[in-house]
N, C-alpha and C positions, 0 to 999 in steps of 0.2 A: 502493500501499501503507502508507503513510504519512497520508496525508489520510484513507482509509479510516478508520487507527486511530483516527484525533483523533477524525472523525467519532461514532463509538462507544462511545469516553471520553463524546463530548461528550452526547451522547443519554444515557448515564446517568445523566448528574448531572443533566440537565436533569428526567430525570424526578422524581429523589430532591428535590430543594430547589425546595419553589413561589415562583414569579413569579423564577427563574432564568433570564434571555433567552440567548439563546447569544453574542453580544459578549462578555458578564463570562466564560462560560464560558473561552473560548476566548484573554481576555487571562489569565486563572487556569492553563490550562494549556501558556502560552506558555512556553521553554524560560529566559529571562531576563526574564524578567516583572518583578525585581524593581529592575530598573536603565533601563526604558524607561520611554516620554515618549509614550504612545497617543491619541493624534489621532483622533476620529474626524468627516466633514464629510459634506456633502449639502447636493442644492438646496433638497429636500422632504420633507416626513414621510410615510413609503411604509413599508407594510412588504408584504414578498412571504415567501412560502416557498422554501424550496431544501432540498433530499433527508430536506422531513417536520421542518426546522426552522425556527421563526421570526427573524426579522431585523430588528427597529429599529431607523431612522438618523432622524436629528433636524435641522430645519433651524438652520445656523450651527454653529457651530464649536465643541467641546468638549475642554479639557486635561484629561490628567487626570495627575498629576504624581506617579511610587511614590518616588522620592529624590531629595531637595532636594540635600547635596553639594555641594562646594567648584565656586565660578561665578568663573570667573578671569575672567569678561569686564566685569563685574560687581564683582567686589573689585578693579582693578586702576587703576578710575575717579578717584582723585585721586593715583595716577601719571601715570597717562598724561594727567591735567589741565598736571600740573606741567610736563611735554617739553611740551608744546605750547604753552604759557606763555614756553619758553625760544627766546631770540631769538638767533639762528648770528649774524646779521649783526651782535649787542653783546654784544661776551662780557662776561662776569663773572661776578662770584659769585648773585650773583640769578637770573642763568637758564645755572646752570651743567649743563647734560645729563646730569655722572654724582655728582652729590652728590645723596645721603641720608644721613638721621641723622648729619648731620654737624655741627655747631655753630658761629656763630661764637665760641665761647668756647675748643671745642677749636682754632677755625682759628684766634684768638690764641696760644695758647700755643706751638702746631706750630712758630708766625712766632719765640715766644721760644727758644724751642730751640733753630732755626734761626741767626740772631743768637748765640748762647751761643759754637755751634761756630765760629761765625765769626773772632767776636772769639778766642777760643782758641789759633785759628787763627793767628793773627796772632801773640800773645803768645809761642807755644813756636815760632814763626819766628824773635821775636825774639832768643830762646832759642841758638837751631841757631846763629844767626848770630853772637852775644858766643862763644861756646866755637871757633869757626873761626877765630878769630881769631889772630893769628900768637904776641902775644905772649901768650896762654889755650894753645890748645895742642893745649885737650883733647877731641879728633878722635871722644873715640865716643861722649861728653857732645854733643859738637852733632850725631852723628850719631841717635842716641837720639830728641832734641829735633825731628831734622826729620822721625820716623817719628810721635811725638805730634803736629807740623801736621798731614801728610799725614792719617794718620785723623779729628780732627776738619777738616780739609777734607770729606775722606769722606762725617762722619758729618751733615756742613749739608745739602748733596746727598740724601742719604738723604730726609732729610729733607725736603727743596722734591720729590723727588720721590713721594713719599706726601701730598706736600696737594693734588699735582694729580692724581693716582688718584684723592682724595676727589672731587676738584671744588672746592675752595680755591683762596685765592688767595696765594703765595707775596709777604709784604709786606718787604722787606730794610731792618732796621735802622742806624744808625751802625757803623761799625766805630772805637772807642780807639784810639789809638794806645801801643801796650805799653811798658814800663820797657825801658831797650835795655845796660844795665849793670846786673851783679849780685855785682860784687863788694863780699864782706861781712867781718866778722873771723871768721866763724864758718867761713870759706869757701868759694867762690863754689858750687862745685858740692855744696855741702849746702843750701844759702842755695836755691837752682835747683830742690832736689830736694824741700824742703820749699814752695815756691811749689808746684811742678808737683802736691806731695800735697793741696793746699791749689781744687788746680783742678780735679783727677778728682773732690772731695767735693761742692765747686760745680755741676759738670755731676750727678752722681748727684743734689746736690738738687734742681734741675732739674727734673729727669725722675720723682722722686716726685708734683714738683707739679704738672706736666705729666698723670704716671698719677692724680689725686686726681681733673684735670678729664674727662679721660674712663671715670674712673668714673664720677662725679654729672651727664654726659651721657647713659650706661647704653651706649657705643658699645663695642660689644664688641671688635670687629677694632680699634681703635685699641688698645684695653689688650692687646692678644696684641700688635699693633706695639712698641708701648712697654715691654712686658714683658721682651722679649727684650735690648732695649737698657740694660735695668734688671743682667739678670743680665753682659752683658758689660763694665757699667761694675762693678760691685764687684767682678769680677776686675780690673780697670784700677786699683781703688782702693788692693787687696792688692799689689798688684806692685811699687805705688810706694811705697806703705809700708815693703816688705821692703829695698826701695834705701834710703829714708832712714835705716831701720833699721842696715845695714851701714856707709854712705859716715859714717854719729855714730860705729860702734864702731873705724873704719879710721885717723881722722883727715883735717885735708885738707893733709898731707903728700904721705910715699913711698904712703900705701894709698889714696890719689882719684889718682891716677896707676897703681899699679895696677887700680887697678877702673877707670881710664876704657880701657890696656889691653885689657881684657876685651873692655867694651864695641864694641870696634874691631873684632878678630878676634873676633865673631859669640859667643864662649863665656858671654856673658853676652845672654840673647833675649830685648827684655818682651815679642815675638810667642809664645813659647809658654813663658815663666817660668809664670805660674800654672801649663799640664800640670806640666809639672818638682817645683814648691813638692809640691803634690797627691801626683805622687809619690813624692816622697820621704817621704811620708808614712805610706803603704800596706805593712801588715804583712804574712810570707805565713805 
């Protein structure tokens, strides 16, 4: 039934259009002709009549492209060539399988950020050890600086994981010996907090410099990764700035001791201090 209808429609169309052969009519009437590549093959030129229709085929093969569209096997050639060049038996940046649109400048900046966090880990660990001494005994400050040390160690590992994920090579730099004594005329607690504020601002500056590198490289994924860390770092700077202001107001005597007790029992918690400060500014 369907074939009879197709033949009938073809015959009417051929009768109306001069020099319009059956093959062209069938291409025209095919349901998905706009997305088809039609190939006609024959061994010799022949003409014959089928149901009163003339069908002509030509020697050789003629390709009729009705739609160019996306050609994945053509467009993937540069990436595929790079994968073929990668030597699994010789690991290195130049033959990374995962590396894609990851510049050497970005890789270098990530390594600098890793080194920054490892050095801050050392510095905060030294602060924590100082305040845990028996002749200092500000254990709340020691607890806080131990947390800051752990956070920077964790940040370094996060950047190392990012480096590996993008096909880069982690190159660890030297870690310098930190200052171990924090006695000062203004008070050891305030002096250490002011140093901490400087460290957090330094880390913020390093992240901004890293973001500038990723922006110049037009690396959207790396930019997104760094921007998340920038938001967190702004919070850390604000928390420590608040602590500096509070300890300055309290002085280095009983006020510092009381602040330390609040750090020790968790009344002051750097982990949720930013959320608490923002909530205090909300008006219902």
